[in-house]
Each structure stands twice: as structure tokens, then as C-alpha cells.
C-alpha positions as CSV (number, residue, x, y, z in Angstrom):
1,M,56.2,85.5,-3.5
2,R,59.1,87.2,-1.6
3,I,59.6,87.5,2.1
4,A,60.1,91.2,2.7
5,G,61.3,90.9,6.3
6,T,60.9,89.2,9.6
7,A,60.5,90.2,13.2
8,T,59.8,88.6,16.6
9,A,57.3,89.6,19.2
10,F,56.5,88.0,22.5
11,P,53.7,88.2,25.0
12,P,54.4,90.8,27.7
13,Y,54.9,88.6,30.8
14,Y,57.9,86.3,31.3
15,F,58.2,83.8,34.2
16,T,60.9,81.5,35.1
17,Q,60.2,77.7,35.1
18,R,60.4,77.9,38.9
19,E,57.7,80.6,39.1
20,V,55.5,78.5,36.7
21,V,56.0,75.3,38.7
22,S,55.3,77.1,42.0
23,A,52.1,78.6,40.7
24,L,50.9,75.2,39.4
25,Q,51.9,73.5,42.7
26,G,50.0,76.2,44.6
27,Y,46.9,75.8,42.5
28,W,46.8,72.0,42.6
29,G,47.9,72.0,46.2
30,E,44.8,74.0,47.1
31,N,42.5,72.0,44.7
32,P,43.7,68.4,44.7
33,A,41.7,65.8,42.9
34,E,40.3,63.1,45.1
35,G,42.9,60.6,46.0
36,D,45.8,62.7,44.6
37,D,49.1,62.3,46.3
38,Q,50.2,66.0,46.7
39,E,53.9,65.1,47.1
40,R,54.0,62.9,44.0
41,L,52.1,65.6,42.0
42,H,54.7,68.2,43.0
43,F,57.5,65.8,42.0
44,V,55.9,65.1,38.6
45,L,55.3,68.8,37.9
46,E,58.9,69.6,38.7
47,R,60.3,66.8,36.6
48,L,58.1,67.7,33.6
49,H,58.9,71.4,33.7
50,F,62.6,71.3,34.5
51,R,63.4,68.7,31.8
52,T,62.1,70.9,29.0
53,G,65.4,72.7,28.6
54,V,64.0,76.2,28.9
55,D,64.7,78.7,31.6
56,G,61.3,80.4,31.4
57,R,58.2,81.0,29.4
58,Y,56.3,84.0,28.0
59,F,52.6,84.4,29.1
60,C,50.0,86.8,27.9
61,R,48.7,87.5,31.4
62,P,50.2,87.5,35.0
63,L,50.1,84.0,36.3
64,Q,47.4,84.7,38.9
65,D,45.0,85.9,36.1
66,Y,44.9,82.4,34.8
67,L,42.8,81.3,37.8
68,A,39.8,83.2,36.4
69,L,40.1,81.5,33.0
70,D,38.0,78.6,34.1
71,T,36.4,77.8,30.7
72,W,37.9,77.0,27.3
73,G,36.0,80.0,25.9
74,K,37.5,82.5,28.4
75,A,41.0,81.2,27.7
76,N,40.5,81.2,24.0
77,N,39.2,84.8,24.0
78,V,42.4,85.9,25.9
79,W,44.5,84.0,23.4
80,I,42.8,85.7,20.4
81,E,43.1,89.1,21.9
82,V,46.8,88.8,22.7
83,A,47.6,87.0,19.4
84,E,46.2,90.0,17.5
85,E,48.3,92.4,19.6
86,I,51.5,90.4,19.1
87,G,50.8,89.9,15.4
88,A,50.3,93.6,14.9
89,L,53.5,94.3,16.8
90,A,55.5,91.9,14.7
91,I,54.1,93.5,11.5
92,E,55.0,97.0,12.8
93,L,58.5,95.9,13.6
94,C,58.9,94.3,10.1
95,W,57.7,97.5,8.4
96,S,59.9,99.8,10.5
97,R,63.0,97.6,9.8
98,R,62.1,97.6,6.1
99,E,61.8,101.4,6.1
100,Q,65.1,101.8,8.0
101,H,66.8,99.5,5.5
102,A,65.3,101.3,2.5
103,S,66.5,104.7,3.7
104,R,70.1,103.7,3.8
């Protein structure tokens, strides 16, 4: 087998770590588990996300859309839908690069 080409494709939405942490803090701040210390939770979320060494993350939906994904099945269906779209885009990019290279 021979690898004919490679390409990258990312989900359409990019959010900074600060935006992701703020969204999580907002969600858990509005829906705290019984006995949760909100200040400690916010501290842990910040520590966890800001020590990852990344500036941001790609998401397949706007952050607020994730609130409606309240079951594993809903989240999985979105993942499958977007994975197919991104996979198709990566294949198209590979083929277009291969065709460009072959025409030289």
C-alpha cells in the first residue's frame, strides 16, 4: 500500500481556551451539583484547561448548541454527522492536491 497524499480538515468553530472555560463556568455556575463549591469548581476548570498547552479548540457546533445535547445519543449523532463532513473535506483536499501535483 502507498499513501497517495495527506490533508487536514478541522471542524468549523474555533474557540479560545478562555471562551471554553467561561462557557463551562457559566453552565456549571447555573447548574451546580448539590454541595459544590462554585469558587473551587471555577478554579479547577481554569487550572485544568489552561495547563493543557493549547490556545484554543475546534468544535463542531457553537458552544451554546452543546446545551441541547443532553444525552449521549444526541452528542454522538452530531459527532457522526460532522465526522463525515470533515472526512469528506479531507479526502477532497487530498484529491485536489494530488491532481494539482500530477498536472505539473
